C-alpha positions as CSV (number, residue, x, y, z in Angstrom):
1,M,-12.2,-10.1,-4.4
2,K,-14.7,-12.6,-5.8
3,Q,-15.6,-13.6,-2.2
4,F,-15.8,-9.9,-1.3
5,F,-18.5,-9.4,-4.0
6,L,-20.2,-12.7,-3.2
7,V,-20.8,-11.8,0.4
8,F,-22.1,-8.4,-0.6
9,S,-24.5,-10.1,-3.1
10,L,-25.8,-12.3,-0.3
11,A,-26.4,-9.3,1.9
12,A,-28.2,-7.5,-0.9
13,A,-30.5,-10.5,-1.4
14,L,-31.3,-10.5,2.3
15,L,-32.1,-6.8,2.3
16,L,-34.4,-7.2,-0.7
17,V,-36.8,-10.4,0.2
18,S,-26.4,9.3,12.4
19,C,-24.4,8.2,15.2
20,S,-25.2,7.0,18.7
21,E,-23.1,5.5,21.4
22,K,-23.4,2.2,19.5
23,D,-23.1,3.3,15.9
24,Y,-24.0,0.4,13.5
25,V,-20.7,1.1,11.6
26,N,-18.6,0.2,14.6
27,V,-19.6,-3.4,14.4
28,I,-16.9,-3.5,11.6
29,P,-13.6,-4.6,13.2
30,H,-11.1,-1.7,13.6
31,D,-8.3,-3.6,11.9
32,S,-10.2,-4.5,8.8
33,I,-8.0,-4.6,5.7
34,A,-10.7,-3.7,3.1
35,L,-13.8,-1.5,3.3
36,M,-16.5,-0.8,0.8
37,A,-19.4,1.6,1.3
38,V,-22.6,1.6,-0.9
39,D,-25.2,4.3,-0.9
40,M,-28.3,2.2,-1.8
41,K,-31.1,4.7,-1.1
42,N,-31.3,5.8,-4.7
43,M,-30.4,2.5,-6.3
44,E,-32.9,0.9,-8.7
45,L,-34.2,-2.6,-8.0
46,P,-33.4,-5.4,-10.4
47,K,-36.1,-5.8,-13.0
48,E,-37.6,-9.0,-11.6
49,V,-37.7,-7.6,-8.0
50,A,-39.2,-4.3,-9.2
51,E,-42.0,-6.1,-11.0
52,A,-42.8,-8.1,-7.9
53,S,-42.6,-5.0,-5.7
54,E,-45.3,-3.1,-7.7
55,G,-43.0,-0.1,-8.2
56,Q,-41.9,0.4,-4.6
57,S,-38.3,1.6,-4.1
58,L,-35.5,-0.4,-2.6
59,S,-35.4,1.9,0.4
60,F,-39.1,1.4,1.0
61,M,-38.9,-2.4,0.7
62,A,-35.9,-2.5,3.1
63,G,-37.7,-0.3,5.5
64,M,-40.6,-2.8,5.5
65,L,-38.1,-5.4,6.5
66,G,-36.5,-3.3,9.2
67,I,-33.4,-2.1,7.4
68,D,-32.5,1.6,7.1
69,L,-31.0,2.4,3.7
70,S,-30.8,6.2,4.2
71,V,-27.2,5.5,5.4
72,P,-24.6,3.3,3.6
73,V,-24.3,-0.4,3.6
74,Y,-20.7,-1.5,4.3
75,A,-18.8,-4.6,3.1
76,F,-15.4,-5.5,4.7
77,E,-12.6,-8.0,5.0
78,T,-11.0,-8.8,8.3
79,K,-7.3,-9.4,8.8
80,E,-8.1,-13.1,9.4
81,G,-9.6,-13.3,5.9
82,N,-13.3,-13.3,6.8
83,F,-15.7,-11.3,4.7
84,G,-18.7,-9.3,6.0
85,V,-21.5,-6.9,5.4
86,C,-23.2,-4.6,7.8
87,A,-26.4,-2.5,7.5
88,K,-28.2,-0.2,10.0
89,V,-31.3,-1.7,11.7
90,E,-34.3,0.5,11.8
91,D,-36.7,-2.0,13.5
92,V,-35.2,-5.1,15.0
93,D,-38.5,-6.8,15.4
94,R,-39.2,-6.5,11.6
95,V,-35.8,-7.9,10.8
96,K,-36.3,-10.9,13.1
97,A,-39.8,-11.5,11.6
98,C,-38.3,-11.4,8.1
99,V,-35.8,-14.1,9.0
100,N,-38.1,-16.3,11.0
101,D,-41.3,-15.9,9.0
102,M,-40.0,-15.6,5.5
103,L,-36.4,-16.5,4.8
104,T,-36.4,-19.6,7.1
105,Q,-39.5,-20.9,5.4
106,Q,-37.8,-20.5,2.0
107,N,-34.8,-22.4,3.3
108,V,-32.5,-19.4,2.9
109,C,-31.4,-19.6,6.5
110,T,-31.9,-21.3,9.8
111,P,-34.3,-20.1,12.5
112,L,-32.9,-17.4,14.8
113,T,-31.1,-18.4,18.0
114,Q,-30.3,-16.0,20.9
115,R,-26.8,-15.4,22.2
116,K,-26.6,-12.7,24.9
117,E,-28.8,-9.9,23.6
118,F,-28.1,-10.8,20.0
119,F,-29.8,-13.1,17.5
120,F,-28.1,-15.4,15.0
121,S,-28.9,-17.5,11.9
122,V,-26.8,-19.3,9.3
123,I,-27.4,-18.4,5.6
124,K,-26.9,-21.2,3.0
125,N,-24.9,-23.2,5.4
126,S,-21.9,-20.9,5.2
127,W,-22.6,-17.3,6.2
128,V,-23.4,-16.3,9.8
129,L,-26.1,-13.6,10.3
130,G,-26.1,-11.6,13.5
131,I,-28.7,-9.0,14.6
132,S,-28.6,-6.3,17.3
133,D,-30.9,-3.3,17.9
134,E,-28.5,-1.2,15.8
135,A,-26.9,-3.4,13.2
136,L,-27.4,-6.4,10.9
137,L,-24.0,-8.2,10.4
138,I,-23.2,-11.0,8.0
139,M,-19.8,-12.8,8.1
140,G,-18.2,-15.8,6.6
141,P,-17.7,-18.1,4.8
142,A,-17.4,-20.6,7.7
143,V,-17.7,-24.4,7.8
144,P,-20.3,-25.7,10.3
145,S,-17.6,-26.6,12.9
146,A,-16.4,-23.0,12.9
147,Q,-19.7,-21.2,12.9
148,S,-20.1,-21.3,16.7
149,Q,-16.7,-19.6,17.2
150,L,-17.6,-17.0,14.5
151,Q,-20.9,-16.3,16.3
152,H,-18.9,-15.6,19.5
153,Q,-16.6,-13.2,17.6
154,M,-19.5,-11.5,16.0
155,A,-21.2,-11.0,19.3
156,Q,-18.1,-9.1,20.4
157,F,-18.3,-7.0,17.3
158,L,-22.0,-6.3,17.8
159,E,-21.5,-5.0,21.3
160,A,-18.4,-2.8,20.3
161,D,-18.5,0.8,21.2
162,S,-16.9,3.7,19.4
163,D,-13.5,3.1,21.0
164,K,-13.2,-0.4,19.4
165,G,-14.9,0.1,16.0
166,V,-13.7,1.0,12.6
167,K,-14.7,4.7,12.5
168,D,-11.5,6.0,14.0
169,S,-9.3,3.8,11.7
170,P,-7.2,5.3,8.8
171,L,-9.0,3.2,6.2
172,F,-12.4,4.5,7.3
173,A,-11.1,8.1,7.3
174,K,-10.0,7.6,3.7
175,L,-13.2,5.9,2.7
176,D,-15.2,8.7,4.3
177,S,-13.3,11.3,2.1
178,L,-14.5,9.6,-1.1
179,Q,-17.7,10.9,-2.8
180,A,-19.0,8.2,-5.2
181,P,-22.1,6.1,-4.5
182,V,-19.9,3.0,-4.3
183,R,-16.4,3.5,-2.8
184,L,-13.6,1.1,-1.7
185,V,-10.4,1.3,0.3
186,A,-8.3,-1.8,0.6
187,Q,-4.8,-3.0,1.5
188,A,-3.1,-4.7,-1.5
189,Q,-3.0,-7.9,0.6
190,A,-6.8,-8.0,0.6
191,L,-6.9,-8.4,-3.2
192,P,-6.1,-11.5,-5.3
193,E,-2.6,-11.2,-6.8
194,Q,-3.8,-11.0,-10.4
195,V,-6.1,-8.1,-9.4
196,A,-3.6,-6.4,-7.2
197,A,-0.8,-6.3,-9.9
198,P,-2.2,-3.4,-12.0
199,L,-3.8,-1.7,-9.0
200,T,-0.5,-1.4,-7.2
201,L,1.5,-0.2,-10.1
202,G,4.1,2.2,-8.8
203,A,4.6,0.6,-5.4
204,P,8.3,0.2,-4.5
205,K,9.7,-3.4,-4.6
206,D,10.5,-3.5,-0.9
207,A,7.0,-2.3,0.3
208,D,5.0,-4.8,2.2
209,A,1.5,-5.6,0.8
210,S,-0.1,-4.2,4.0
211,Q,1.6,-0.8,3.3
212,V,0.1,-0.3,-0.2
213,L,-3.5,0.7,-0.3
214,I,-6.0,1.3,-3.1
215,A,-8.8,3.9,-2.9
216,A,-11.5,3.6,-5.6
217,E,-14.7,5.5,-6.4
218,M,-17.3,3.7,-8.6
219,K,-20.0,5.4,-10.5
220,T,-22.1,4.9,-13.6
221,E,-21.7,7.3,-16.5
222,G,-24.0,6.3,-19.4
223,H,-23.4,2.6,-20.0
224,N,-19.9,2.8,-18.5
225,L,-19.0,1.8,-14.9
226,M,-16.1,4.1,-14.0
227,I,-13.7,2.9,-11.3
228,L,-11.5,5.8,-10.5
229,S,-8.6,4.7,-8.3
230,H,-5.4,5.8,-6.9
231,A,-2.7,4.0,-4.9
232,F,-1.3,5.4,-1.7
233,S,0.3,4.4,1.6
234,L,0.1,5.5,5.2
235,N,3.9,5.1,5.3
236,E,5.3,8.4,4.2
237,K,8.4,6.9,2.5
238,V,6.4,4.3,0.6
239,N,3.7,6.8,-0.3
240,S,6.3,9.2,-1.7
241,A,7.8,6.4,-3.8
242,I,4.4,5.5,-5.2
243,Q,3.4,9.0,-6.2
244,D,6.8,9.6,-7.8
245,N,6.7,6.4,-9.8
246,L,3.2,7.1,-11.1
247,K,4.6,10.3,-12.6
248,A,6.0,7.9,-15.3
249,L,2.4,7.8,-16.6
250,S,1.3,10.8,-18.8
251,P,-2.2,11.6,-19.9
252,I,-3.6,9.3,-22.6
253,G,-4.3,11.0,-26.0
254,N,-6.0,9.9,-29.2
255,Q,-3.4,7.7,-30.8
256,Y,-4.7,4.2,-30.1
257,I,-8.1,4.6,-28.4
258,N,-10.0,4.3,-31.7
259,E,-8.2,1.0,-32.4
260,M,-10.4,-0.7,-29.8
261,S,-13.3,-2.6,-31.5
262,D,-16.7,-2.9,-30.0
263,S,-16.1,-6.7,-29.8
264,D,-12.8,-6.6,-28.0
265,V,-12.9,-8.3,-24.6
266,A,-10.5,-5.9,-22.9
267,A,-7.9,-3.2,-23.5
268,V,-5.2,-1.3,-21.6
269,F,-4.1,2.2,-22.5
270,L,-1.0,4.0,-21.3
271,N,1.3,6.9,-22.1
272,V,4.8,6.3,-20.8
273,D,8.5,7.0,-20.8
274,G,9.5,3.5,-21.5
275,A,12.8,3.5,-19.6
276,R,11.2,4.8,-16.5
277,F,8.1,2.6,-16.9
278,L,10.3,-0.5,-17.1
279,D,11.7,0.3,-13.7
280,V,8.1,0.6,-12.4
281,I,7.2,-2.8,-13.9
282,K,10.2,-4.5,-12.5
283,A,9.3,-3.3,-9.0
284,N,6.0,-5.1,-9.3
285,K,6.5,-8.8,-8.6
286,S,3.5,-10.1,-10.6
287,L,4.3,-7.9,-13.7
288,Q,8.0,-8.9,-13.4
289,L,7.0,-12.5,-13.7
290,L,4.8,-11.7,-16.7
291,L,7.7,-9.8,-18.3
292,A,10.1,-12.7,-17.7
293,G,7.7,-15.0,-19.7
294,V,7.5,-12.6,-22.6
295,N,11.3,-12.3,-22.7
296,T,11.6,-15.9,-23.7
297,A,12.1,-15.3,-27.4
298,V,12.5,-11.5,-27.7
299,D,14.1,-8.9,-25.5
300,M,10.9,-7.2,-24.4
301,D,12.9,-5.1,-21.8
302,N,14.7,-3.4,-24.6
303,I,11.5,-2.8,-26.6
304,I,9.8,-1.3,-23.6
305,R,12.8,0.8,-22.9
306,S,12.4,2.3,-26.5
307,I,8.8,3.4,-26.0
308,Q,8.2,7.1,-25.7
309,G,4.5,7.9,-25.9
310,E,1.2,6.1,-26.1
311,T,0.9,2.3,-25.7
312,A,-2.1,0.0,-26.0
313,F,-2.8,-3.7,-25.5
314,F,-6.0,-5.4,-26.7
315,V,-7.5,-8.7,-25.8
316,K,-9.4,-9.4,-29.1
317,D,-11.0,-12.7,-28.3
318,G,-11.0,-14.4,-24.9
319,R,-11.7,-17.8,-26.3
320,N,-9.0,-17.9,-29.0
321,G,-6.5,-15.9,-27.1
322,D,-6.0,-13.3,-29.8
323,W,-4.3,-10.1,-28.7
324,A,-2.6,-7.1,-30.2
325,M,-0.1,-4.4,-28.9
326,Y,0.8,-1.0,-30.3
327,A,3.3,1.6,-29.0
328,Q,5.0,4.8,-30.1
329,L,8.8,4.4,-30.0
330,A,11.5,7.0,-29.5
331,K,14.2,4.8,-31.0
332,T,14.4,1.4,-32.9
333,D,17.9,0.3,-31.9
334,F,16.5,-3.1,-30.7
335,L,16.0,-4.0,-34.4
336,G,19.8,-4.5,-34.6
337,D,19.5,-7.3,-32.0
338,V,16.9,-9.4,-33.9
339,D,19.5,-11.5,-35.6
340,Y,20.9,-12.4,-32.1
341,W,17.3,-13.2,-30.9
342,K,17.0,-15.6,-33.9
343,Q,20.1,-17.4,-33.0
344,S,19.4,-17.6,-29.2
345,A,15.7,-18.6,-29.5
346,P,14.9,-21.5,-27.1
347,Q,14.7,-25.0,-28.7
348,G,11.4,-25.4,-30.6
349,M,11.0,-21.7,-31.2
350,S,11.9,-19.6,-34.2
351,I,11.9,-16.0,-35.4
352,Q,11.5,-15.5,-39.1
353,D,11.6,-12.4,-41.4
354,Q,8.2,-11.3,-42.6
355,G,9.1,-8.2,-44.6
356,K,10.7,-4.9,-43.8
357,N,11.2,-4.7,-40.0
358,A,8.6,-7.4,-39.5
359,F,9.1,-10.8,-37.9
360,R,7.1,-13.9,-37.0
361,V,7.6,-15.9,-33.7
362,T,6.5,-19.5,-33.6
363,G,6.9,-22.5,-31.4
364,G,5.5,-23.8,-28.1
365,D,2.6,-21.6,-27.0
366,A,4.0,-18.6,-28.9
367,K,2.6,-17.6,-32.3
368,Y,2.7,-13.9,-33.1
369,I,4.1,-11.3,-35.5
370,F,5.9,-8.1,-34.4
371,G,7.6,-5.2,-36.1
372,V,8.1,-1.5,-36.5
373,T,6.5,0.9,-39.0
374,D,8.3,3.6,-40.8
375,D,7.1,6.2,-38.3
376,K,8.5,4.3,-35.3
377,Q,5.4,2.5,-34.1
378,F,5.8,-0.9,-32.6
379,Y,3.2,-3.6,-33.2
380,A,2.7,-7.2,-32.1
381,A,-0.3,-9.4,-32.7
382,T,-1.4,-13.0,-32.8
383,N,-3.1,-12.6,-36.1
384,D,-1.9,-10.8,-39.2
385,S,-5.3,-9.1,-39.6
386,L,-4.6,-7.3,-36.2
387,M,-1.4,-5.6,-37.4
388,L,-1.4,-1.9,-37.0
389,A,-3.8,-0.3,-39.5
390,Q,-4.8,3.1,-38.0
391,G,-8.0,4.6,-39.3
392,K,-9.3,1.3,-40.7
393,N,-11.3,0.0,-37.7
394,T,-14.8,-0.5,-39.1
395,H,-16.4,-1.3,-35.7
396,P,-14.8,1.0,-33.1
397,A,-15.9,1.1,-29.5
398,P,-18.5,3.7,-28.7
399,Q,-17.2,7.3,-28.5
400,S,-19.0,7.6,-25.2
401,L,-16.5,5.1,-23.9
402,T,-13.3,6.4,-25.6
403,D,-14.0,9.9,-24.4
404,K,-13.7,8.5,-20.9
405,I,-10.2,7.2,-21.6
406,K,-8.7,10.4,-22.9
407,G,-6.8,12.3,-20.3
408,Q,-6.4,9.4,-17.9
409,R,-3.0,8.2,-16.8
410,M,-3.8,4.5,-17.1
411,A,-7.1,2.9,-18.3
412,V,-8.1,-0.7,-18.2
413,V,-11.4,-1.4,-20.1
414,V,-13.5,-4.5,-19.8
415,N,-16.3,-5.2,-22.2
416,L,-19.0,-7.0,-20.2
417,S,-21.1,-8.1,-23.2
418,P,-19.0,-11.3,-23.9
419,L,-18.8,-12.0,-20.1
420,L,-22.2,-11.5,-18.7
421,G,-24.8,-14.3,-19.2
422,E,-25.7,-17.7,-17.9
423,Q,-22.0,-18.6,-17.4
424,A,-21.1,-15.3,-15.8
425,D,-18.8,-15.1,-12.8
426,M,-20.6,-14.0,-9.6
427,S,-18.5,-11.0,-9.3
428,L,-19.5,-9.9,-12.8
429,S,-23.2,-10.8,-12.6
430,F,-23.7,-8.6,-9.5
431,I,-22.6,-5.5,-11.5
432,Q,-25.7,-4.9,-13.5
433,P,-28.2,-5.2,-10.6
434,L,-26.0,-2.9,-8.6
435,F,-25.1,-0.3,-11.2
436,G,-27.7,-0.7,-13.9
437,P,-27.3,-1.6,-17.7
438,V,-23.5,-1.3,-17.7
439,E,-21.7,-2.4,-20.9
440,Y,-18.1,-1.5,-20.1
441,V,-16.1,-1.2,-16.9
442,V,-13.3,1.4,-17.1
443,Y,-10.7,1.2,-14.4
444,T,-8.3,4.1,-14.1
445,L,-5.2,4.6,-12.0
446,S,-3.7,8.0,-11.1
447,P,-1.5,9.6,-8.4
448,D,-3.2,10.4,-5.1
449,P,-4.9,13.7,-5.5
450,Q,-4.6,14.6,-1.8
């Protein structure tokens, strides 16, 4: 996904400095495994570019360079693992002039060379740019020895007609049904495993990664970037299992959303039937491995099985690794097993009493306290100050954020303030130029509405 955002950022940088027999969209390979569409016509320019452009719009500037932003710009990933971006060409002579007379002189790319009726350049030694009368296409990354072969492949894409392009593919049909200014449809295999894990929650264990898809709509609401997603499959059996498993998630209420502080790095909110949710977790290979690690000292399976209601997990400090978890329980039978956990703790680890129904785990990389309150709420935290103390959060996250969480089936919140800056990851630093002054990213997962 990082590469996916990187190639899109490169294309946006190039753009900045409706159908016919050859629709520009059909340069995208029919069997692409990820598609993103971005409506850029109403998008604001980054501050530095806006000042240099003397108030002109992004669409106006792109038009001056020969690009038509009245229609979407698309990013994609091919089944071979290449990433690409395509945009509609309004004036091919202006595009070629932009490359040869401006970008080449600035050492952004090489001078254009002709192959058949198409023109090619290499951006920053890694990304191949192809231009036809209808489309601008960027693909890569490719090492120098592979760039000639990639140009040959891109030439085939640039001359594709409607019978070979992406527009009649199931992924494009799904993408076209979404309404947000930025929208994405991708197979699970197109995403890094750590990203795919929460996105594919609910997929059956025996489903192939190519059978599980994610559709997401991205839009800005205030200072929040909302990513509203749902998992689905084109395989009827797999899709039925996904939608049924996601019914284990109930709408999120008010119980823990106000426990999120404005300095927290991230948070996850759920409302679950623990016994059913445990089966969903165990069907997810990545989450199953995570659960196995947690089960080293305590029987987390049994704790999760006891949950009935709202659950929240907070990353309090990304540098120190502080975290906290809270959950409403239906039963507390697992407390009767704690003495056994003490006796069977791995060598070097220990579980000590810390008061009524409270225990401290130490040893190895583990250092946390866990317990149960009188009203059957489970808590676990790396720091005693993070123990459950509802109503005592003096620096809660903005209500404009927490209001977006209520009613969702699952919400993952990321606070960009600690992440954006000089050391920001490329996939994060592209967010604010694309979506504006965003402070929080809110990712939600729900059953397929269709």
